[in-house]
C-alpha positions in Angstrom: -29.1 -32.7 22.9 -31.7 -30.3 21.6 -30.5 -27.3 19.6 -31.9 -23.9 20.5 -32.6 -21.9 17.3 -32.3 -18.6 19.1 -28.8 -19.5 20.5 -27.7 -20.6 17.1 -29.0 -17.3 15.6 -27.2 -15.2 18.2 -24.0 -17.3 17.7 -24.1 -16.7 13.9 -24.7 -12.9 14.3 -21.8 -12.7 16.8 -19.5 -14.6 14.5 -20.5 -12.4 11.6 -19.9 -9.2 13.5 -16.6 -10.4 14.9 -15.3 -11.6 11.6 -16.2 -8.5 9.7 -14.2 -6.4 12.2 -11.0 -8.3 11.4 -8.7 -6.5 8.9 -8.6 -8.3 5.6 -11.0 -11.0 6.7 -13.8 -10.0 4.4 -12.0 -7.7 2.0 -14.4 -6.6 -0.8 -13.6 -7.5 -4.3 -13.0 -4.5 -6.6 -12.5 -3.5 -10.2 -10.2 -0.6 -9.3 -9.0 1.9 -6.7 -6.7 4.7 -5.9 -4.4 4.1 -3.0 -2.2 6.6 -1.1 1.0 5.1 0.1 3.3 7.0 2.5 7.0 7.3 1.6 9.8 8.7 3.6 12.8 9.8 1.5 14.3 10.8 4.9 13.6 11.0 8.6 15.1 13.2 11.2 17.6 12.1 13.9 19.2 13.8 16.9 18.5 17.1 18.6 19.3 19.1 15.5 16.9 17.2 13.3 19.6 16.0 11.0 18.1 14.4 7.9 18.8 10.6 7.6 18.5 9.7 3.9 16.6 6.6 2.9 16.0 4.5 -0.2 12.3 3.9 -0.8 10.9 1.0 -2.7 7.2 0.9 -3.5 5.9 -2.6 -4.1 2.4 -3.2 -5.6 1.5 -6.9 -5.1 -1.4 -8.5 -7.0 -2.8 -10.8 -4.4 -5.5 -12.2 -6.6 -4.6 -15.8 -7.5 -6.6 -15.9 -10.8 -6.8 -12.5 -12.4 -4.4 -9.8 -13.5 -4.6 -6.1 -12.6 -3.5 -3.1 -14.5 -1.6 -0.2 -12.9 -2.8 2.9 -14.7 -0.5 5.3 -12.8 2.1 5.4 -10.0 2.8 9.0 -9.1 5.3 10.3 -6.5 4.4 13.5 -4.5 6.5 15.6 -2.1 5.6 16.7 1.5 3.7 19.7 0.0 1.6 17.6 -2.3 3.5 18.6 -5.5 3.9 15.9 -8.1 7.6 15.0 -8.5 7.6 12.0 -10.8 5.2 9.9 -12.9 6.6 6.3 -12.8 4.5 4.7 -15.6 4.8 6.0 -19.2 1.9 3.5 -20.0 -0.3 1.1 -18.1 1.4 -1.9 -16.6 -0.3 -5.3 -16.3 0.6 -7.3 -13.1 -0.1 -11.0 -13.5 -1.8 -13.0 -10.7 0.4 -13.2 -7.5 3.0 -11.0 -9.2 4.3 -7.6 -8.1 5.9 -4.4 -9.4 8.5 -2.2 -7.8 9.4 1.4 -8.1 12.5 2.8 -6.4 13.3 6.3 -5.1 17.1 6.4 -4.7 18.7 7.4 -1.4 20.1 10.6 -2.8 16.7 12.0 -3.8 15.9 14.6 -1.2 13.0 16.4 -2.8 10.2 14.2 -1.4 10.9 14.8 2.2 9.6 13.2 5.3 6.0 13.5 4.2 6.2 12.2 0.7 3.8 9.7 -0.8 2.6 7.8 -3.8 -0.8 7.7 -5.5 -1.3 4.2 -7.0 -4.2 3.8 -9.4 -5.2 0.3 -10.7 -8.1 -1.3 -12.6 -9.2 -4.8 -13.5 -11.7 -6.3 -16.0 -13.2 -8.5 -13.3 -13.7 -8.0 -9.5 -10.5 -9.0 -7.8 -8.8 -9.0 -4.4 -7.4 -5.5 -4.1 -3.6 -5.4 -4.4 -1.3 -4.6 -1.4 0.7 -1.4 -2.0 3.5 -0.8 0.5 6.7 1.0 0.8 9.9 -0.3 2.3 12.4 2.4 3.5 16.0 1.5 4.3 19.1 3.5 5.1 22.5 3.0 6.6 25.1 5.5 7.7 28.3 4.9 9.6 27.3 2.0 11.8 23.6 3.0 12.1 20.9 1.4 10.0 17.2 1.7 9.8 14.4 0.1 7.9 10.6 0.1 8.1 7.5 -0.3 6.0 4.3 1.6 5.4 1.0 0.3 3.9 -1.2 2.0 1.4 -4.7 3.3 2.2 -7.6 3.3 -0.3 -8.8 6.8 -0.9 -11.1 6.2 -3.9 -13.1 3.3 -5.2 -13.7 2.5 -8.8 
């Protein structure tokens, strides 16, 4: 069977275009970023928009198997964009395949339904960017709710 170089070339281009469109398939290595991570200290339920309070846990996962990353800041903002809390008094090193967590207690109401974190990190070497996500969970009477939200890169190194 004779191989057609034009068909092989078209196949390789198609494969490259397809693969580059898949989330996380060809994630670029980085030496640092700022990520915005949505957080919901409460959501609204019912016709009267009653606040349903939630505990929020921010997880920053170093998904690089060989290199550490350093969190330089983890800051919590309310729905109006005002800084509520700085979570790191000094930089925090996260070893390969390790994670950090930062918790907003259920009774914290200041953040609101549009709260969020800014997570800044750096590394000495190019690494797989960490996954930053929040987990929101709450229970009241016999009703419970939980959901997650992923971070979005808003600045490169």
